[in-house]
C-alpha positions in Angstrom: -211.1 73.8 -9.0 -208.6 73.6 -11.8 -209.1 71.7 -15.1 -208.8 68.0 -15.0 -209.8 67.3 -18.6 -207.8 65.1 -20.9 -205.7 66.6 -23.6 -207.2 67.0 -27.1 -205.6 64.6 -29.6 -202.7 66.6 -31.0 -199.2 65.6 -32.0 -196.7 66.4 -29.2 -193.0 67.2 -29.3 -192.9 65.7 -25.8 -195.5 65.1 -23.1 -197.6 68.2 -22.7 -195.8 70.2 -25.4 -197.8 70.6 -28.7 -195.9 70.1 -32.0 -196.2 73.3 -34.1 -198.9 73.2 -36.8 -197.6 72.5 -40.2 -196.6 75.7 -42.1 -198.8 76.6 -45.0 -199.5 79.8 -47.0 -202.3 80.5 -44.5 -200.4 80.0 -41.2 -198.8 82.9 -39.2 -195.6 84.1 -40.8 -192.2 84.9 -39.1 -190.5 87.9 -40.7 -187.0 89.2 -41.0 -185.8 92.3 -42.9 -182.8 94.4 -44.1 -181.7 95.8 -40.8 -179.0 98.0 -42.3 -181.5 99.7 -44.6 -183.8 100.2 -41.6 -181.0 101.8 -39.6 -180.4 104.4 -42.4 -184.0 105.8 -42.4 -184.5 109.4 -41.8 -187.6 109.9 -39.5 -187.1 113.6 -38.8 -190.2 114.7 -40.8 -192.5 112.9 -38.3 -190.2 112.6 -35.3 -192.6 114.6 -33.0 -195.4 112.1 -33.5 -193.1 109.2 -33.1 -191.9 110.6 -29.7 -195.5 111.1 -28.6 -196.2 107.4 -29.4 -193.0 106.4 -27.6 -194.4 108.2 -24.5 -197.6 106.1 -24.7 -195.5 102.9 -25.0 -193.5 104.0 -21.9 -196.7 104.5 -19.8 -197.5 100.8 -20.4 -201.3 101.0 -19.9 -201.6 97.3 -19.7 -198.8 96.6 -17.2 -201.2 95.0 -14.8 -203.9 93.8 -17.2 -202.6 90.4 -18.3 -203.1 88.6 -14.9 -205.1 85.5 -14.7 -208.0 85.8 -12.3 -210.4 83.5 -10.5 -212.4 82.9 -13.8 -209.6 80.6 -14.9 -209.7 78.5 -11.8 -212.4 76.1 -12.9 -212.8 72.8 -14.8 -213.3 72.9 -18.6 -214.9 69.5 -18.6 -218.1 71.2 -19.9 -216.4 71.7 -23.3 -216.8 68.8 -25.6 -213.8 67.4 -27.4 -214.5 69.2 -30.7 -214.8 72.6 -28.9 -211.6 72.0 -26.9 -209.8 71.2 -30.1 -211.1 74.4 -31.7 -209.9 76.5 -28.8 -206.5 74.8 -28.8 -206.1 75.7 -32.5 -207.2 79.3 -31.8 -204.8 79.7 -28.9 -201.9 78.2 -30.9 -202.4 80.4 -33.9 -202.9 83.5 -31.8 -199.8 82.7 -29.7 -197.7 82.0 -32.8 -198.7 85.3 -34.4 -198.0 87.3 -31.2 -194.7 85.5 -30.7 -193.6 86.2 -34.3 -194.2 89.9 -33.7 -192.1 89.7 -30.5 -189.2 88.2 -32.4 -189.2 90.7 -35.1 -189.6 93.8 -32.9 -187.0 92.5 -30.4 -184.4 92.0 -33.2 -185.2 95.5 -34.6 -184.8 97.0 -31.1 -181.4 95.3 -30.8 -180.1 96.2 -34.3 -181.2 99.9 -34.1 -180.1 100.8 -30.6 -176.9 102.6 -31.8 -178.2 104.2 -35.0 -181.8 105.1 -34.1 -182.4 105.0 -30.3 -186.0 106.4 -30.7 -187.0 103.6 -33.0 -185.1 101.0 -31.0 -186.9 101.9 -27.8 -190.3 101.8 -29.6 -189.6 98.4 -31.0 -188.3 97.1 -27.7 -191.5 98.3 -25.9 -193.7 96.7 -28.6 -191.8 93.5 -28.2 -192.6 93.7 -24.5 -196.3 93.9 -25.4 -196.1 91.0 -27.8 -194.2 88.8 -25.4 -196.9 89.5 -22.8 -199.6 88.5 -25.2 -197.9 85.4 -26.3 -197.1 84.3 -22.7 -200.8 84.9 -21.7 -202.0 82.8 -24.7 -199.4 80.0 -24.0 -200.5 79.9 -20.3 -204.1 79.6 -21.5 -203.1 76.5 -23.4 -202.2 74.9 -20.1 -205.9 74.9 -19.3 -206.1 72.2 -21.9 -202.9 70.5 -20.6 -200.8 71.7 -23.5 -198.2 74.4 -24.2 -196.0 75.6 -27.1 -192.2 75.4 -27.0 -191.5 79.0 -28.1 -187.8 78.3 -28.2 -188.4 75.5 -30.6 -190.5 77.8 -32.8 -187.7 80.4 -32.9 -185.2 77.9 -34.2 -187.4 75.8 -36.5 -189.9 78.1 -38.1 -189.3 79.4 -41.7 -188.5 83.2 -41.8 -189.9 85.3 -44.7 -187.7 88.2 -45.8 -189.4 91.5 -46.5 -187.6 94.8 -47.2 -188.4 97.5 -44.6 -191.1 99.1 -46.8 -193.0 95.9 -47.0 -192.5 95.1 -43.3 -194.2 98.4 -42.6 -197.1 97.7 -44.9 -197.6 94.2 -43.5 -197.2 95.0 -39.8 -199.4 98.1 -40.0 -202.2 96.0 -41.5 -201.5 93.1 -39.1 -201.8 95.3 -36.0 -204.9 97.3 -37.3 -206.8 94.2 -38.4 -205.8 92.6 -35.0 -207.5 95.6 -33.3 -210.7 95.2 -35.2 -210.8 91.4 -34.7 -210.3 91.7 -31.0 -212.7 94.6 -30.4 -215.4 93.0 -32.6 -215.3 89.8 -30.6 -215.3 91.7 -27.3 -218.3 93.9 -28.2 -220.3 90.9 -29.4 -219.6 88.9 -26.2 -220.3 92.0 -24.1 -223.8 91.9 -25.6 -224.0 88.1 -25.4 -222.2 87.0 -22.2 -223.8 83.6 -22.5 -221.4 82.9 -25.5 -218.3 83.8 -23.5 -217.4 80.2 -22.8 -213.7 80.9 -21.9 -212.5 83.9 -19.9 -209.6 85.0 -22.2 -212.2 87.0 -24.2 -212.7 89.3 -21.1 -209.2 90.7 -21.8 -209.8 91.6 -25.4 -210.8 95.3 -24.8 -207.5 96.3 -23.3 -205.6 93.9 -25.5 -206.8 95.4 -28.7 -205.6 98.8 -27.6 -202.0 97.5 -27.6 -202.6 96.4 -31.3 -204.0 99.8 -32.1 -201.0 101.7 -30.6 -198.7 99.4 -32.5 -200.6 100.2 -35.7 -200.4 103.9 -35.0 -196.6 103.5 -34.7 -196.3 102.0 -38.1 -198.7 104.6 -39.5 -196.3 107.3 -38.2 -193.3 105.4 -39.6 -195.0 105.3 -43.1 -195.8 109.0 -42.8 -192.1 109.7 -42.1 -191.2 107.9 -45.3 -193.4 109.7 -47.9 -191.5 107.9 -50.7 -193.3 104.7 -49.5 -196.7 106.2 -50.1 -196.7 108.8 -52.9 -195.9 107.1 -56.2 -197.6 104.6 -58.5 -195.7 101.7 -56.9 -197.2 102.5 -53.5 -200.7 102.2 -55.0 -199.9 98.8 -56.4 -198.3 97.5 -53.2 -201.0 98.9 -51.0 -203.6 97.0 -53.1 -201.5 93.8 -52.9 -201.1 93.9 -49.1 -204.7 94.8 -48.4 -205.8 91.9 -50.6 -203.3 89.5 -49.1 -204.3 90.3 -45.5 -208.0 90.2 -46.2 -208.0 87.1 -48.3 -205.8 85.2 -45.8 -208.1 86.1 -42.9 -211.3 85.2 -44.9 -210.0 81.8 -46.0 -208.7 80.9 -42.6 -211.9 82.0 -40.8 -214.2 80.3 -43.2 -212.2 77.1 -42.7 -212.7 77.6 -38.9 -216.4 78.7 -38.9 -217.2 76.2 -36.2 -214.9 78.1 -33.8 -216.7 81.4 -34.3 -220.1 79.5 -34.0 -219.1 78.6 -30.5 -218.9 82.3 -29.7 -222.3 82.9 -31.4 -220.7 84.6 -34.4 -221.1 83.9 -38.1 -217.5 83.7 -39.5 -218.4 85.4 -42.8 -220.3 88.3 -41.3 -217.6 88.7 -38.7 -214.9 88.9 -41.4 -216.9 91.3 -43.6 -217.2 93.7 -40.7 -213.5 93.4 -39.8 -212.5 93.9 -43.4 -214.7 96.9 -43.8 -213.4 98.6 -40.7 -209.7 97.7 -41.5 -210.1 99.0 -45.0 -211.5 102.3 -43.7 -208.7 102.6 -41.2 -206.1 101.9 -43.9 -207.4 105.0 -45.7 -205.6 107.1 -43.1 -202.2 106.1 -44.5 -202.5 104.1 -47.8 -203.1 106.0 -51.0 -205.9 103.6 -52.1 -208.2 101.1 -50.5 -210.2 98.1 -51.9 -213.8 98.2 -53.0 -214.8 95.5 -50.5 -218.5 96.4 -50.9 -218.6 95.3 -54.5 -220.4 91.8 -54.6 -217.6 90.5 -56.9 -215.1 90.8 -54.0 -216.7 88.2 -51.8 -218.0 86.1 -54.7 -214.4 85.5 -55.8 -213.3 84.8 -52.2 -216.1 82.3 -51.9 -214.8 80.5 -54.9 -211.4 80.3 -53.2 -213.1 78.9 -50.1 -214.7 76.2 -52.2 -211.4 75.5 -53.9 -209.6 75.1 -50.5 -212.2 72.5 -49.5 -211.4 70.6 -52.7 -207.7 70.7 -51.8 -208.3 69.4 -48.3 -210.4 66.6 -49.8 -207.7 65.7 -52.2 -205.1 65.7 -49.4 -207.3 63.4 -47.4 -207.8 60.9 -50.2 -205.7 57.7 -50.7 -204.6 58.6 -54.2 -200.8 58.4 -55.0 -198.9 61.7 -54.6 -198.5 62.4 -58.3 -202.2 61.9 -58.9 -203.0 64.3 -56.0 -200.7 66.8 -57.7 -202.6 66.5 -61.0 -205.9 66.8 -59.2 -204.7 70.0 -57.4 -203.4 71.7 -60.5 -206.7 73.1 -61.8 -207.8 74.1 -58.3 -204.6 76.1 -57.9 -205.1 77.7 -61.3 -208.6 78.6 -60.3 -207.4 80.2 -57.1 -204.7 82.1 -59.0 -207.3 83.4 -61.5 -209.6 84.6 -58.6 -206.7 86.5 -57.0 -205.6 88.1 -60.2 -209.1 89.3 -60.8 -209.4 90.5 -57.2 -206.2 92.4 -57.6 -207.3 94.0 -60.9 -210.6 95.2 -59.4 -210.7 99.0 -59.5 -209.6 100.3 -56.1 -211.1 103.4 -54.3 -209.2 106.5 -53.4 -208.4 106.7 -49.7 -210.8 108.7 -47.6 -209.0 109.6 -44.4 -210.9 108.6 -41.3 -210.5 109.7 -37.7 -208.4 107.7 -35.3 -209.9 104.6 -33.9 -208.4 105.0 -30.5 
């Protein structure tokens, strides 16, 4: 029996098509880059490893994995309205993030096909994986009688420009933290199947291996560009991107603690484990990592969590716009002060770890 539940209350572009969530500093980003600079990169110093990764992409281990099975053919009327809303938000954010990766990788594959066929094929095959993930997530939304218009997202989402070096930092961390997020949820639900209230989580073990292979590709790219890793600027940028990725995840997940509670997870403990593992993994390529075990690290993030709650309360109030702006100013300043101090915390020298494959 398929689902017959009513749609959660969300704004729609048209019947059955959810309007995209408002863009904020914490929502998934869409990226573009300097394609000409990317095309001029010399990857010869690490070409052998890149070719080995390409062969893994060609094998396409998950070719037959993302197929909906009988577990999806049931009613979700047992989920209350709040839980359905939480799942819709989770599916939308995940679909948007995967689709943004698809767009970037597809465009890189197109732009590099004449100048760097090896990289172009890698990017095209990664875009295949991301499209598969996004499509699977969008299909899951249909269980809640909704979908995303991915064409509309393509044309109407704001694109953030990063130079290639920063694209590599950001995508490496995005893929590796994605691995640890997926595998941590999968392992928890493997031990507590009673909390697996929706079947998409059964797919996370294989899914996260796609994320891991993509991260290994960006690891190899960075190793092929030692100038991106071996100077004082690399230490500063590594610290910046690690902090940005960890803080964004922590603030997002604390705001959505109810979703993780439906899976039997504590959002903060879950994030701390994911941050610890991703930080360790980043030590394979970045020259430094963050001291995430220092109590100050999470104390300052918790101040930002409280500040964000204040900002949402201000937004929800009936005060005039200019009054809201004045009320928000000290909160923004407090968040800025926390991030400055987090950035200035003494980092740790990288301790290379083994592969997480």
